[in-house]
N, C-alpha and C positions, 0 to 999 in steps of 0.2 A: 241906462246901460244897454243890455242886449236887445231889448225891444226897439230902442232907438236905432241901433246898428242895423237890425233886420229891416226896419222901415226905410232907412236911408239907402241900403243896398237895393231893395225892391223898387223904390222910387226911381233910382238911377237905371236899373237894368230892365224893369218890367212895369213901368208906370201905368200903362193902360190896364194890365191885368190886376195890378195891386190895388188900383182905385175902384175897378169895376167888379172884381171877383170872378167867380166861375159861372155865373149865369149867362154869360155870352161865350160864344165859340168862335174860334178863328181857324184858318187853314194852316197847318204846319208848313213851314218853308223848307224843311229838310227832315231827314230821318235820323239825325244824330242827337236826339233829345237826351238819351241816357249818358252819352259821352260828355255832352255839355254840362249836364247836371253833376256828373262826377268831377269835372274840372272846377265847377263853381264850389262844390263842397270841399274839395281839396284846398282851394284858395281860402275859403272861410275857416277851415281847420288851421291853416297856417297863420292867418290873421289873428284868430283867437289865441292860439298857442303862444305867439310872440308877445301877447299882452297878458298872459297868465289867466285867461278866461276859460272856464269850463264850457264846452260846446254841447248843447243838447239838440238832437234832431228829432222832431216830432213827425211820426208817420201817421197822418190823419186820413180817414176814409170817408167817402160818401156812403149813403145807406146800404146800397147793394154791392159795394166793392169788397166787402170783407170776405166774400165767397168767389170773387172774380180771379181766376187763375192768372190772367194777364197782368192785373194790377199787383197781385201778390208777387209775381215774378219780377216786375219792375222794382218793387220795394226791395226784393232780395238782391237785385243787382245794385241798387243804390247802397244798401248795407255793405256789400262787398267792396265798395270803393272807399269806405270810411276807415279811418285809423282805429285801432282797437280801443283807444282811450276816449273816443267820442261816444258820448252817452246817447243811446237810441231809445226813444219812447215810442214803441210801436203799439198803437191803440187796438190793433186787430184782436188780440186775445181778450181784452176787456170788453170790446164791443160784441164779440161772439158770446161771451158769458152773459152780458146784459140782454142780448137778443133772446137767448135761451131762457133766462130768468123771467123776463117780462117783455114779450114781443110787442105789446101795445106801446109801452113806454119807449122801447127802442125806436119804433116807427116815429113817435112824437119828437124824438131828438133831432130829426132831420126835416127840413123843408127846403129842398135844394141843397143848402149848406146846413150847418148846425143851427138849431134853435137855441133859445136861452137854456132850456133843459139840457141840450147837448153840450153847450158851452160849460155848464156846471159840471157835467160828467167829465169832460176833457180836463177842466181845471183840477178836478179831484185826482185824475190819473197823473197829471203833471206834478201836482203837489206830492203825491206818493213817491214819484221818481226823484224829486229834487230835495226833499226835506232833510235827508241825511247829509247832503252836501251843504245845505244851509246851516245845519247845526255845526258842522266842522268849520265853516267859514266864520260863524259867530263866535265860536269858542277857541278856534285855532287848534282844537284837539282832533287828532286823527287816530282812529282805532287801530 
C-alpha cells in the first residue's frame, strides 16, 4: 500500500537520496525547497484523496533538531501547506519528553539517523497515531 507508493515516488523523484540516506550532503541548487515540498505534498494529498487513502505525514528529527528553531520553523511552514484532514505525526513532543525522561536512552536512539531503538520508538508513536483509524477501517464503525 502506502509504503510501496512512497518508495515508488521517492525512487522516481530522489533516487540518490532515497537509496543513500542522509549521511551524505549535496549542495542545494536553489532556495525554493519549502515551496517545492509544499507542491509535492499537495500533489500527494490529491493523489491519496482521489483514491480514498488517509495520508499521514511523519515529521521526524535528527537528535539535535528538536531544539533547532530553523528546523522547527521549516516544519511549521510544511504544516501550513497541508490540508486540515491530513494527519500529521510530529515526533518533536514525544522526543522532547523522552529526552527529559531518559537522556541516555534518547542519545542511544540516534547514530546519524535512527538506531533500532529509535525505530522502535518511532514505530510506537506511529502506532499510537494510526491505531484508531485501523480500528475504524477493520470494523467500518466511526465514532
